[in-house]
C-alpha positions as CSV (number, residue, x, y, z in Angstrom):
1,M,89.7,-76.0,20.4
2,G,89.6,-74.1,17.2
3,S,88.3,-77.0,15.1
4,A,85.6,-77.9,17.8
5,W,84.4,-74.3,18.0
6,I,83.9,-74.3,13.9
7,V,82.1,-77.5,14.1
8,L,79.6,-76.5,16.9
9,G,78.9,-73.3,15.2
10,T,78.1,-75.0,12.0
11,I,75.8,-77.4,13.7
12,N,74.3,-74.5,15.8
13,R,73.3,-72.8,12.6
14,F,70.9,-75.9,11.6
15,W,70.0,-77.1,15.1
16,T,70.1,-74.4,17.7
17,F,71.5,-75.2,20.9
18,R,70.2,-72.3,23.0
19,V,66.7,-71.0,23.4
20,S,65.8,-67.2,22.6
21,P,66.3,-64.5,25.4
22,Q,62.5,-64.2,25.8
23,A,62.1,-68.2,26.2
24,E,65.0,-68.0,28.7
25,L,62.8,-65.3,30.6
26,Q,59.7,-67.4,30.4
27,G,61.4,-70.7,31.2
28,L,61.8,-73.9,29.6
29,N,58.4,-75.3,30.8
30,I,56.6,-72.5,29.0
31,S,58.6,-72.0,25.9
32,E,59.6,-75.6,25.2
33,H,56.7,-77.7,26.7
34,G,53.7,-75.1,26.4
35,A,53.2,-74.7,30.1
36,S,51.4,-71.8,31.5
37,T,50.9,-69.7,34.7
38,E,48.0,-67.4,36.1
39,L,50.1,-64.4,35.6
40,L,51.1,-65.4,31.9
41,E,47.3,-65.7,31.1
42,L,46.6,-62.5,32.6
43,L,49.3,-60.7,30.8
44,T,48.2,-62.5,27.5
45,N,44.5,-61.4,27.8
46,M,45.6,-57.8,28.7
47,D,47.8,-58.0,25.7
48,R,45.2,-59.3,23.4
49,H,42.8,-56.3,24.9
50,Q,45.5,-53.9,24.1
51,R,46.1,-55.1,20.5
52,E,42.3,-55.6,19.6
53,G,40.9,-52.5,21.4
54,Q,38.1,-54.9,22.8
55,F,37.6,-54.0,26.5
56,G,34.1,-55.6,26.8
57,K,35.4,-59.2,27.8
58,P,36.7,-59.4,31.3
59,V,39.6,-61.7,32.2
60,P,39.3,-64.8,34.0
61,V,39.8,-64.3,37.9
62,E,41.6,-67.1,40.2
63,P,40.2,-66.3,43.6
64,H,42.5,-66.1,46.7
65,T,45.5,-65.4,44.6
66,E,47.6,-62.4,44.1
67,V,47.2,-62.7,40.4
68,G,43.5,-63.2,40.8
69,Q,43.2,-59.9,42.8
70,I,45.2,-58.2,39.9
71,A,42.7,-59.8,37.5
72,A,39.6,-58.6,39.6
73,E,41.1,-55.1,39.6
74,Y,41.7,-55.1,36.0
75,N,38.0,-56.2,35.3
76,R,36.7,-53.4,37.4
77,V,38.9,-50.9,35.4
78,L,37.5,-52.7,32.1
79,Q,33.8,-52.1,33.6
80,R,34.6,-48.4,34.5
81,A,36.2,-47.8,31.0
82,G,33.1,-49.7,29.3
83,R,30.7,-47.3,31.1
84,E,32.8,-44.4,30.2
85,L,32.9,-45.6,26.4
86,S,29.2,-46.0,26.4
87,A,28.6,-42.6,27.9
88,R,30.8,-41.0,25.3
89,E,29.0,-43.0,22.4
90,E,25.6,-42.0,23.6
91,A,26.7,-38.2,24.1
92,M,28.3,-38.4,20.5
93,E,25.1,-39.8,19.1
94,A,23.1,-37.1,20.8
95,V,25.5,-34.6,19.4
96,R,25.0,-36.1,15.9
97,R,21.2,-36.0,16.4
98,A,21.2,-32.6,17.7
99,E,23.4,-31.5,14.7
100,E,21.0,-33.2,12.2
101,R,18.1,-31.4,13.8
102,Y,19.9,-28.1,13.8
103,R,20.9,-28.6,10.2
104,G,17.3,-29.5,9.2
105,I,16.1,-26.4,11.0
106,F,18.9,-24.3,9.4
107,E,18.2,-25.5,5.9
108,N,14.5,-25.5,6.0
109,A,13.6,-22.3,8.1
110,V,11.2,-19.7,6.5
111,E,13.5,-17.1,8.2
112,G,17.0,-16.3,6.8
113,M,19.7,-17.5,9.1
114,F,23.4,-16.4,9.1
115,Q,26.8,-16.2,10.7
116,T,29.0,-13.3,9.8
117,S,32.5,-12.3,10.8
118,P,32.8,-8.9,12.5
119,D,34.7,-7.6,9.2
120,G,31.5,-8.3,7.2
121,R,31.9,-11.6,5.5
122,Y,29.4,-14.4,5.5
123,L,30.6,-17.5,7.5
124,S,27.5,-19.5,6.9
125,A,23.9,-19.0,5.5
126,N,20.7,-21.0,4.9
127,P,18.7,-21.1,1.6
128,A,16.0,-18.9,3.1
129,L,18.5,-16.0,3.4
130,A,19.7,-16.6,-0.2
131,E,16.2,-16.3,-1.4
132,I,15.6,-13.2,0.6
133,Y,18.5,-11.5,-1.1
134,G,17.7,-12.9,-4.5
135,Y,20.6,-15.4,-4.9
136,D,20.6,-18.9,-6.5
137,S,22.2,-20.7,-3.7
138,T,24.0,-20.0,-0.3
139,E,27.3,-20.5,-2.0
140,H,26.5,-17.8,-4.5
141,L,25.4,-15.4,-1.8
142,M,28.6,-16.1,0.3
143,T,30.9,-15.7,-2.5
144,S,29.2,-12.6,-4.0
145,L,29.0,-10.5,-0.8
146,S,32.6,-10.1,0.4
147,D,31.6,-6.9,2.3
148,I,28.1,-6.8,3.8
149,G,28.2,-3.2,5.0
150,A,29.2,-1.8,1.2
151,M,27.5,-4.4,-0.9
152,L,24.3,-5.1,0.9
153,Y,23.1,-2.1,2.9
154,I,21.9,0.7,0.8
155,D,23.2,3.0,3.8
156,P,26.5,1.6,4.9
157,K,26.1,3.4,8.1
158,R,23.3,0.9,9.0
159,R,26.0,-1.9,9.2
160,E,28.3,0.3,11.5
161,E,25.2,1.0,13.6
162,F,24.4,-2.6,13.7
163,R,27.9,-3.3,15.0
164,R,27.9,-0.5,17.6
165,L,24.6,-1.9,19.2
166,I,25.7,-5.5,19.1
167,D,29.2,-4.7,20.6
168,R,27.5,-2.6,23.4
169,H,24.6,-4.9,24.2
170,D,25.7,-8.4,22.7
171,T,22.1,-8.5,20.9
172,V,20.0,-6.6,18.5
173,V,16.2,-7.0,18.1
174,K,14.2,-5.9,15.3
175,F,17.0,-4.0,13.6
176,E,15.5,-2.7,10.4
177,S,17.2,-1.6,7.4
178,E,16.9,-1.0,3.7
179,V,18.9,-3.4,1.6
180,R,19.5,-4.2,-2.1
181,R,18.7,-7.6,-3.6
182,H,21.0,-9.3,-6.0
183,D,18.6,-8.2,-8.9
184,G,18.7,-4.6,-7.6
185,V,15.4,-4.3,-6.1
186,A,15.4,-2.5,-2.7
187,I,13.5,-4.4,0.3
188,W,13.3,-3.8,3.9
189,I,14.6,-6.4,6.4
190,S,14.3,-6.8,10.1
191,E,17.3,-8.6,12.0
192,N,17.7,-10.2,15.4
193,A,21.3,-11.2,16.1
194,R,23.7,-11.8,18.9
195,A,27.5,-11.8,19.4
196,V,29.3,-14.8,19.9
197,R,32.7,-14.3,22.1
198,N,35.7,-16.5,22.9
199,S,37.0,-17.0,26.4
200,A,38.9,-13.9,26.2
201,G,35.9,-11.9,25.5
202,A,36.6,-11.0,21.8
203,I,33.8,-11.3,19.3
204,V,34.3,-14.3,16.9
205,F,31.2,-13.8,14.9
206,Y,27.6,-12.6,14.7
207,E,24.6,-15.0,14.3
208,G,21.0,-14.2,13.9
209,T,17.9,-14.3,11.6
210,V,16.6,-12.0,8.8
211,V,13.0,-11.5,7.9
212,D,11.6,-9.5,4.8
213,I,9.3,-6.9,6.1
214,T,8.6,-5.0,2.9
215,A,5.0,-6.0,2.7
216,Q,4.4,-5.1,6.3
217,R,6.1,-1.8,5.8
218,E,4.0,-1.1,2.7
219,A,0.9,-2.1,4.6
220,A,1.7,0.1,7.4
221,E,2.3,3.2,5.2
222,I,-0.9,2.5,3.5
223,Q,-2.7,2.4,6.8
224,A,-1.0,5.5,8.0
225,Q,-2.0,7.3,4.8
226,A,-5.6,6.0,5.2
227,E,-5.7,7.1,8.9
228,A,-4.4,10.6,7.8
229,A,-7.0,10.8,5.2
230,D,-9.7,9.8,7.5
231,A,-8.5,12.4,10.0
232,A,-8.4,15.0,7.3
233,N,-12.1,14.0,6.3
234,R,-13.2,14.2,9.8
235,A,-11.6,17.5,10.3
236,K,-13.2,18.7,7.0
237,S,-16.5,17.3,8.0
238,E,-16.6,18.9,11.4
239,F,-15.3,22.3,9.9
240,L,-18.3,22.2,7.3
241,A,-20.7,21.3,10.0
242,N,-19.8,24.1,12.1
243,M,-19.6,26.5,9.3
244,S,-23.0,25.4,8.1
245,H,-24.5,26.1,11.6
246,E,-22.8,29.4,11.9
247,I,-23.9,30.5,8.4
248,R,-27.4,29.3,8.8
249,T,-28.2,31.3,11.8
250,P,-27.7,34.9,10.2
251,L,-29.2,33.6,6.9
252,N,-32.5,32.7,8.8
253,G,-32.4,36.3,10.1
254,V,-32.0,37.6,6.6
255,M,-35.0,35.5,5.1
256,G,-37.2,36.7,8.0
257,M,-36.5,40.2,7.2
258,L,-37.0,39.6,3.5
259,D,-40.4,38.2,4.6
260,L,-41.1,41.1,6.6
261,L,-39.9,43.6,4.1
262,G,-42.3,41.7,1.5
263,T,-45.4,42.6,3.5
264,T,-44.7,46.2,3.4
265,G,-45.9,48.8,0.9
266,L,-43.5,48.2,-2.0
267,D,-44.0,48.7,-5.6
268,D,-43.8,45.9,-8.2
269,R,-40.2,46.5,-8.8
270,Q,-39.1,46.5,-5.2
271,Q,-41.3,43.4,-4.8
272,R,-39.5,41.7,-7.6
273,F,-36.1,42.5,-5.9
274,V,-37.3,41.2,-2.6
275,H,-38.6,37.9,-4.4
276,L,-35.2,37.4,-6.0
277,A,-33.5,38.0,-2.9
278,R,-35.8,35.4,-0.9
279,S,-35.2,33.0,-3.9
280,S,-31.6,33.3,-3.7
281,A,-31.8,32.9,0.2
282,D,-33.7,29.9,-0.3
283,A,-31.3,28.3,-2.6
284,L,-28.3,29.2,-0.3
285,L,-30.2,27.6,2.7
286,G,-30.7,24.6,0.4
287,L,-27.1,24.3,-0.2
288,I,-26.2,24.8,3.5
289,N,-28.5,22.0,4.6
290,Q,-27.1,19.8,1.9
291,I,-23.6,20.4,3.1
292,L,-24.8,20.1,6.8
293,D,-26.3,16.7,6.0
294,F,-23.1,15.5,4.2
295,S,-20.8,16.6,6.9
296,K,-22.9,14.9,9.4
297,I,-22.9,11.5,7.3
298,E,-19.0,11.8,6.8
299,A,-18.3,12.5,10.4
300,G,-20.5,9.5,11.3
301,K,-22.9,11.7,13.5
302,L,-26.0,11.0,11.4
303,E,-28.7,9.8,13.7
304,L,-31.6,7.5,12.4
305,E,-35.1,7.2,14.0
306,R,-37.2,4.0,14.2
307,V,-40.8,5.2,14.6
308,E,-44.2,4.2,13.3
309,F,-45.4,6.4,10.4
310,R,-48.0,6.3,7.5
311,L,-46.3,5.7,4.3
312,H,-49.0,6.6,1.8
313,P,-49.5,10.3,2.9
314,L,-45.8,10.7,3.0
315,V,-45.5,9.9,-0.7
316,E,-48.5,11.6,-1.9
317,D,-47.6,14.7,0.0
318,L,-44.6,15.2,-2.6
319,S,-47.1,16.5,-5.0
320,E,-47.8,19.5,-2.7
321,V,-44.0,20.0,-2.0
322,L,-43.0,20.1,-5.6
323,G,-46.2,20.2,-7.6
324,H,-46.0,24.0,-7.9
325,R,-42.6,23.9,-9.3
326,A,-43.6,21.0,-11.8
327,H,-46.7,23.2,-12.8
328,K,-44.7,26.1,-13.6
329,K,-42.4,24.0,-16.0
330,G,-45.6,22.5,-17.6
331,I,-44.7,19.0,-16.6
332,E,-47.0,16.4,-14.8
333,L,-46.1,15.0,-11.4
334,A,-47.8,11.8,-10.5
335,C,-47.3,9.1,-7.7
336,R,-48.4,5.5,-7.8
337,I,-48.7,3.1,-4.9
338,H,-49.4,-0.5,-5.5
339,A,-51.9,-2.3,-3.6
340,D,-49.6,-4.6,-1.5
341,V,-47.6,-1.8,-0.1
342,P,-48.4,-1.4,3.6
343,D,-49.6,2.0,4.8
344,I,-48.2,2.0,8.4
345,V,-44.6,1.0,8.8
346,I,-41.6,1.5,11.1
347,G,-38.6,3.3,10.2
348,D,-37.1,6.9,9.7
349,P,-39.9,9.0,7.9
350,E,-37.7,12.1,7.8
351,R,-34.8,10.5,6.0
352,L,-37.2,8.7,3.5
353,R,-38.9,11.7,2.9
354,Q,-35.7,13.5,2.2
355,V,-34.4,11.0,-0.2
356,L,-37.5,11.0,-2.2
357,V,-37.8,14.8,-2.2
358,N,-34.2,14.9,-3.3
359,L,-34.7,12.4,-6.3
360,T,-38.0,14.0,-7.2
361,N,-36.8,17.5,-7.2
362,N,-33.6,16.5,-9.3
363,S,-36.0,14.7,-11.8
364,V,-38.2,17.9,-12.0
365,K,-35.2,20.1,-12.4
366,F,-33.7,18.0,-15.4
367,T,-37.1,17.6,-17.0
368,E,-38.1,20.1,-19.7
369,R,-41.3,18.4,-20.9
370,G,-43.3,15.3,-20.1
371,S,-43.6,13.8,-16.7
372,V,-42.2,12.8,-13.5
373,E,-43.5,9.6,-11.8
374,I,-43.1,8.4,-8.4
375,D,-43.8,4.7,-8.0
376,V,-43.8,2.5,-4.8
377,A,-44.1,-1.2,-5.0
378,C,-43.4,-4.3,-2.7
379,E,-40.2,-6.1,-3.7
380,S,-40.6,-8.9,-0.9
381,K,-42.4,-9.6,2.1
382,E,-41.8,-12.2,4.9
383,G,-43.7,-11.9,8.0
384,R,-43.9,-8.4,9.1
385,D,-40.5,-7.5,7.3
386,T,-41.0,-6.1,4.0
387,R,-38.8,-4.6,1.3
388,L,-40.1,-1.8,-0.6
389,R,-38.9,-0.5,-4.1
390,F,-39.1,3.3,-4.8
391,E,-38.8,4.6,-8.3
392,V,-38.5,8.1,-9.6
393,R,-39.0,8.2,-13.4
394,D,-38.6,11.1,-15.5
395,T,-38.6,12.2,-19.2
396,G,-35.6,14.6,-18.8
397,I,-32.2,14.8,-20.3
398,G,-30.9,11.4,-18.8
399,V,-27.3,10.7,-18.2
400,P,-24.9,9.7,-20.9
401,E,-23.5,6.2,-20.4
402,N,-19.8,7.6,-20.3
403,R,-20.8,10.0,-17.3
404,R,-22.8,7.6,-15.2
405,D,-19.8,6.6,-13.0
406,R,-20.1,10.2,-11.7
407,L,-23.4,9.6,-10.2
408,F,-23.7,9.3,-6.3
409,Q,-20.3,10.9,-6.0
410,P,-20.0,14.1,-3.9
411,F,-19.4,17.5,-5.6
412,M,-19.7,15.9,-8.8
413,Q,-22.1,16.8,-11.8
414,V,-22.7,14.9,-15.0
415,D,-20.8,17.5,-16.9
416,A,-19.8,21.3,-16.6
417,S,-22.6,22.3,-18.8
418,T,-25.3,21.1,-16.5
419,T,-23.6,22.8,-13.6
420,R,-23.7,26.2,-15.4
421,R,-27.5,25.5,-16.9
422,Y,-29.1,23.9,-13.9
423,G,-27.0,24.7,-10.8
424,G,-26.4,22.6,-7.9
425,T,-23.5,21.4,-5.9
426,G,-23.5,17.6,-6.8
427,L,-24.0,16.6,-3.3
428,G,-27.8,15.6,-3.7
429,L,-27.3,11.9,-5.3
430,S,-24.4,11.5,-2.9
431,I,-26.4,12.2,0.2
432,C,-29.3,10.1,-1.1
433,K,-26.8,7.1,-1.7
434,Q,-25.5,7.4,1.8
435,L,-28.8,7.8,3.6
436,V,-30.3,4.9,1.8
437,E,-27.2,2.8,2.6
438,A,-27.5,3.9,6.2
439,L,-31.2,2.8,6.3
440,G,-30.0,-0.7,5.1
441,G,-31.0,-0.2,1.3
442,E,-29.5,0.1,-2.1
443,I,-29.8,2.9,-4.8
444,G,-29.2,2.7,-8.4
445,Y,-29.9,4.3,-11.8
446,D,-31.4,3.0,-15.1
447,E,-32.0,4.6,-18.5
448,R,-35.8,4.9,-19.3
449,P,-36.7,3.5,-22.7
450,G,-37.5,6.3,-25.0
451,G,-35.4,8.9,-23.0
452,G,-35.2,9.8,-19.3
453,S,-33.9,8.4,-16.2
454,I,-35.1,6.0,-13.6
455,F,-33.5,6.5,-10.0
456,S,-34.5,3.6,-7.8
457,F,-33.9,2.5,-4.4
458,T,-35.1,-0.4,-1.9
459,L,-35.5,-0.1,1.8
460,P,-36.2,-2.7,4.4
461,L,-39.2,-1.7,6.5
462,E,-41.4,-3.4,9.1
463,C,-45.0,-3.4,8.8
464,G,-47.0,-1.4,11.5
465,A,-50.4,-2.0,12.9
466,A,-52.2,-1.6,9.6
467,S,-51.3,-2.7,6.3
468,T,-54.2,-1.6,3.9
469,P,-54.1,2.2,2.7
470,P,-56.7,4.4,4.4
471,P,-59.2,6.5,2.3
472,R,-57.9,9.7,0.8
473,A,-59.4,12.9,1.5
474,A,-60.1,15.6,-1.0
475,S,-57.2,17.8,-1.6
476,P,-57.5,21.8,-1.3
477,K,-58.5,23.5,-4.4
478,G,-55.7,24.8,-6.5
479,C,-53.0,22.3,-5.1
480,K,-53.6,18.9,-6.7
481,A,-56.4,16.5,-7.8
482,C,-56.5,13.2,-6.1
483,A,-58.6,10.3,-7.3
484,A,-58.8,7.0,-5.6
485,W,-60.2,3.9,-6.9
486,R,-59.7,-0.1,-6.8
487,S,-59.0,-1.7,-9.8
488,T,-60.4,-5.1,-10.9
489,T,-56.9,-6.5,-10.8
490,S,-55.2,-6.9,-7.5
491,K,-53.9,-3.3,-7.4
492,S,-55.1,-0.1,-5.7
493,I,-53.7,2.8,-7.3
494,A,-53.7,6.3,-6.2
495,S,-52.9,8.9,-8.8
496,C,-51.7,12.5,-7.8
497,S,-51.2,15.0,-10.5
498,T,-50.4,18.7,-10.7
499,S,-53.4,21.1,-11.9
500,T,-54.3,24.5,-11.7
């Protein structure tokens, strides 16, 4: 027995007498002869699915058998699992695309975007935020600012206020603060943010946007200053207008009484005193009228007329208004109206007369010898619309080139010496400029060759019923001598000069 056991054991090592335990379970037909069953094929397919992770291919189904029913149920499980896997893949793809879009928006947004921890650390930031705060990159920003309240806000209490509001309301909108950029420059920002909480209600982080509003705040401050200045100017103008009216009323009474006093029996010395008082009252009345006109213009209460009037007599009558003064100074006052200038026009005659009187009176005042000339010409004409050019030329002291920027500015004289020598408020040219511009024209100054000044302005006017100058009537003796003639060229010239 012992020898037999040794011999058989040796042979079994080279040629196995028994099959494996698994083969014993499968049976000799399967293990030895390759036979198969439905259940075995089902188990083999299920094992392959499990090993390869491929669940898209269903297993064969043998109908009308128990194994076939199991295979059919297994296929339904595969279909359901396939649908679930497809849905999950689609969801994952949608999440991936959404993350890409969000990342694109986050990286390319114009506004600064951030996530910060409640203790004041940046968890994430986009490039726009780094640019707003003056950092080279988001990494530089996040590593440099370890305490937002202390290192970013100029007033650290603003960070505490930010946390208090967002803890109470979960959001803050247009929270404005002054912060310091990386280069030390102070800017203003506006923040919109919300609190993100966990399931327990505790705040995990803050997220929101930042906008640099420094330019808007500066513009708002400038606008507020401009509005305050306008309000102050309006108040000043209204005050001047009211005071001018209040002062002019008693002044007219004083002037009336001086006129009456001059008609009484006074000796020469008393008459001279009355004359000086009346001259001073006239000067004061002129000053008040100028202030009143200036205040009306400043307050926007200047009313312009649009009526039909005769232009030629209006210009020529200036010699009567100012001729006596020019004669007393020994200078010649002349006016010239070109032939193409219409006589009847539509506009505001009183404002035009005021500008001409002001400019002419100014030239007479600053001219010691020589002449003052008023020249009216047609600059352009289209249909009934015409643009006339008015020039007042004198041979006076002129205006130094380095002082011409003071012209047409209110309460400004060429220099202090002219104020002391010639008087005045410095309002005349300013009023002329504003009146001309209100009438739609332009005013300017040129130096007259050989010395003197040329003040000129243009006005748009509409031609009236007639466009040729009427014949001039003879002037009263002692006021002016008027001569009218037609030249052989295409100009009709009227010359008015002072005479005794």
